[in-house]
C-alpha distance (Angstrom), angle and dihedral (degrees) to the residues before:
residue distance angle dihedral
M1 . . .
L2 3.81 . .
G3 3.80 114.1 .
H4 3.77 94.1 10.3
N5 3.79 114.0 137.3
P6 3.80 119.4 -162.3
P7 3.79 115.5 -121.0
P8 3.82 115.3 -93.3
P9 3.81 115.1 -94.3
D10 3.78 116.9 -94.6
E11 3.78 93.3 -136.3
V12 3.81 140.7 20.4
S13 3.78 134.6 -162.7
V14 3.79 107.0 -123.0
C15 3.79 109.6 175.5
S16 3.79 147.4 -28.9
R17 3.75 126.5 -100.4
E18 3.79 88.9 -109.8
E19 3.80 93.9 51.9
L20 3.71 92.4 50.5
A21 3.82 94.1 45.9
K22 3.80 89.7 52.0
E23 3.84 99.7 41.5
R24 3.87 98.9 31.9
R25 3.85 87.2 -156.2
I26 3.81 127.6 50.8
N27 3.81 123.0 -170.1
H28 3.83 114.9 -161.5
W29 3.78 123.5 178.4
V30 3.83 112.0 -150.0
E31 3.76 105.9 -161.8
A32 3.82 94.1 -169.2
W33 3.84 89.7 56.2
R34 3.84 93.6 39.3
D35 3.81 86.9 -135.4
E36 3.78 139.6 108.1
V37 3.78 112.3 -125.4
V38 3.81 111.6 -152.5
V39 3.83 120.7 -165.8
F40 3.85 121.3 -162.6
D41 3.80 120.0 -165.4
R42 3.80 101.1 -119.9
A43 3.82 127.4 154.0
P44 2.93 133.1 -87.7
H45 3.82 92.3 14.5
P46 3.79 130.6 -0.5
L47 3.82 118.4 -93.7
V48 3.85 108.0 -121.5
I49 3.75 119.2 -169.3
S50 3.82 143.3 150.6
G51 3.80 104.5 -91.7
V52 3.80 91.7 -139.2
C53 3.82 117.0 101.7
P54 3.76 110.5 -130.4
H55 3.83 90.5 -141.3
F56 3.83 101.8 63.3
G57 3.83 107.2 -22.7
G58 3.79 98.6 -92.0
E59 3.80 125.5 148.5
L60 3.81 117.9 -86.1
D61 3.81 126.8 -139.0
F62 3.84 129.8 -167.4
V63 3.80 112.7 -126.5
P64 3.82 106.6 -154.4
Q65 3.79 96.4 -167.4
S66 3.86 92.1 59.4
Q67 3.80 98.0 24.6
K68 3.81 88.1 -129.4
L69 3.77 136.4 124.9
R70 3.82 116.8 -122.5
C71 3.75 130.9 -166.1
R72 3.85 114.2 -128.7
W73 3.78 93.2 -147.3
H74 3.80 103.0 53.7
A75 3.82 104.9 2.5
W76 3.76 93.9 -118.8
E77 3.84 110.6 162.1
F78 3.80 128.3 -138.5
D79 3.78 132.2 -169.4
A80 3.80 109.3 -102.5
E81 3.84 92.0 -146.4
D82 3.78 103.2 49.8
G83 3.85 104.7 9.9
R84 3.79 98.2 -124.9
C85 3.77 119.4 146.6
L86 3.83 114.0 -102.3
T87 3.79 95.4 -175.2
Y88 3.86 102.6 57.6
P89 3.75 133.3 -1.4
M90 3.81 110.0 -96.7
K91 3.80 137.7 152.3
G92 3.80 96.9 -126.9
C93 3.75 124.1 80.2
V94 3.83 138.9 -176.2
K95 3.80 114.0 -77.9
F96 3.79 114.9 -125.2
F97 3.78 125.9 -159.4
K98 3.79 126.2 -149.0
S99 3.78 115.5 -127.1
E100 3.78 143.6 173.0
W101 3.78 137.6 -168.6
R102 3.77 112.0 -109.1
D103 3.84 121.6 178.2
G104 3.86 91.0 -21.8
K105 3.84 94.2 -50.2
L106 3.74 128.1 104.1
V107 3.80 110.0 -122.7
V108 3.81 115.8 -161.0
F109 3.85 122.3 -160.6
R110 3.78 123.4 -136.4
N111 3.76 97.7 -135.5
A112 3.75 102.6 83.6
N113 3.75 119.0 -158.0
P114 3.79 113.6 -102.0
């Protein structure tokens, strides 16, 4: 059918255990989702988020010392467990993705938790 686009995949393979251990952070653009999946090497399971700051679209980093997420653009901080903003009250929060290790690869699922 002309003009028909297939639905986006429900999951994507992002990286191997070895890649994540070496790089500590993996950025993976998923065109079908129109989102950047960012994986941080954190025990016991990797932290997987949308790399887009809900404040103004900047890039997010994980700060291991404080266990917080921080925007590179404006230094706003977000809770790494629930995504809420710790700097200023706002409705938006960081989007998290569920993931699992499968055959040595990290598989990320499209349906982010709310």
